[in-house]
C-alpha positions in Angstrom: -107.1 -73.4 -135.3 -104.9 -71.7 -138.0 -105.8 -72.2 -141.6 -103.8 -74.5 -143.8 -100.8 -72.8 -145.3 -100.5 -70.1 -142.7 -98.0 -70.0 -139.9 -98.0 -68.3 -136.6 -94.9 -67.0 -134.8 -94.2 -68.0 -131.2 -95.2 -65.2 -128.8 -91.5 -64.7 -127.8 -90.0 -64.5 -131.3 -87.2 -62.0 -131.9 -87.7 -58.8 -133.9 -85.6 -60.2 -136.7 -87.9 -63.3 -136.9 -91.0 -61.1 -136.9 -89.6 -58.9 -139.7 -88.5 -61.9 -141.8 -92.0 -63.3 -141.4 -93.5 -60.0 -142.7 -91.0 -60.0 -145.7 -91.9 -63.7 -146.4 -95.6 -62.9 -146.3 -95.2 -59.9 -148.7 -93.3 -62.0 -151.3 -95.6 -64.9 -150.8 -94.3 -68.0 -152.6 -92.2 -66.1 -155.1 -88.5 -66.3 -155.0 -86.3 -63.2 -155.4 -84.8 -64.8 -158.5 -87.3 -66.8 -160.6 -86.2 -70.1 -162.1 -87.8 -69.2 -165.5 -85.8 -66.0 -166.3 -86.9 -66.1 -170.0 -90.5 -65.4 -168.8 -89.4 -62.1 -167.1 -86.3 -60.9 -169.0 -86.3 -60.1 -172.7 -83.5 -61.2 -175.1 -81.5 -57.9 -174.6 -81.6 -58.3 -170.9 -80.6 -61.9 -171.0 -77.6 -61.0 -173.2 -76.6 -58.1 -171.0 -76.9 -60.3 -167.9 -74.6 -62.9 -169.4 -72.1 -60.2 -170.3 -72.3 -58.7 -166.8 -71.8 -62.1 -165.2 -68.4 -62.3 -166.9 -67.4 -59.2 -165.0 -68.5 -60.6 -161.6 -72.1 -59.1 -161.5 -75.0 -61.4 -160.7 -78.8 -61.2 -160.8 -79.9 -59.8 -157.5 -83.7 -60.0 -157.8 -86.6 -59.5 -160.2 -89.4 -57.3 -158.9 -92.7 -58.4 -160.5 -95.3 -55.7 -159.9 -98.8 -56.5 -161.1 -99.8 -55.2 -164.5 -96.3 -53.7 -165.1 -93.0 -54.7 -166.7 -90.6 -56.7 -164.4 -87.8 -54.7 -162.8 -84.5 -56.5 -163.0 -81.8 -55.6 -160.5 -78.2 -56.8 -160.6 -75.3 -56.5 -158.0 -71.6 -56.6 -158.2 -69.7 -59.6 -156.7 -69.2 -57.8 -153.3 -72.8 -56.6 -153.3 -71.5 -53.0 -152.8 -73.0 -51.7 -156.0 -76.5 -52.3 -157.4 -78.0 -51.4 -160.8 -81.2 -51.8 -162.8 -81.0 -53.8 -166.0 -83.2 -51.8 -168.4 -85.4 -53.3 -171.1 -82.9 -52.4 -173.8 -80.1 -54.2 -171.9 -78.4 -51.0 -170.6 -77.3 -50.8 -167.0 -78.7 -48.0 -164.9 -76.4 -47.4 -161.9 -78.8 -44.8 -160.4 -82.2 -46.5 -160.6 -85.2 -44.6 -159.3 -86.2 -47.7 -157.2 -86.6 -47.5 -153.5 -84.6 -50.4 -152.0 -84.8 -51.9 -148.5 -81.6 -53.4 -147.2 
């Protein structure tokens, strides 16, 4: 019998369902965009994000690696361009972060 809180996929699930299951398990219960942004973004980042939103950009996700500073990623309104929001509030259009699409 499966443990409480775990889910099993049906044996005939599609590849997309199996991949989504793996992604969900890797993230756990964390959402891509946390509700309590002030906990992960500093004042410079929050001000920069507010400014970027007026130009159509939005917070894409916050990567929260263990024992490291959070990595804040933003995307333009069409999601054709992505950038890292640096700790000083600057926008890095060529981040050194490996992204899975």
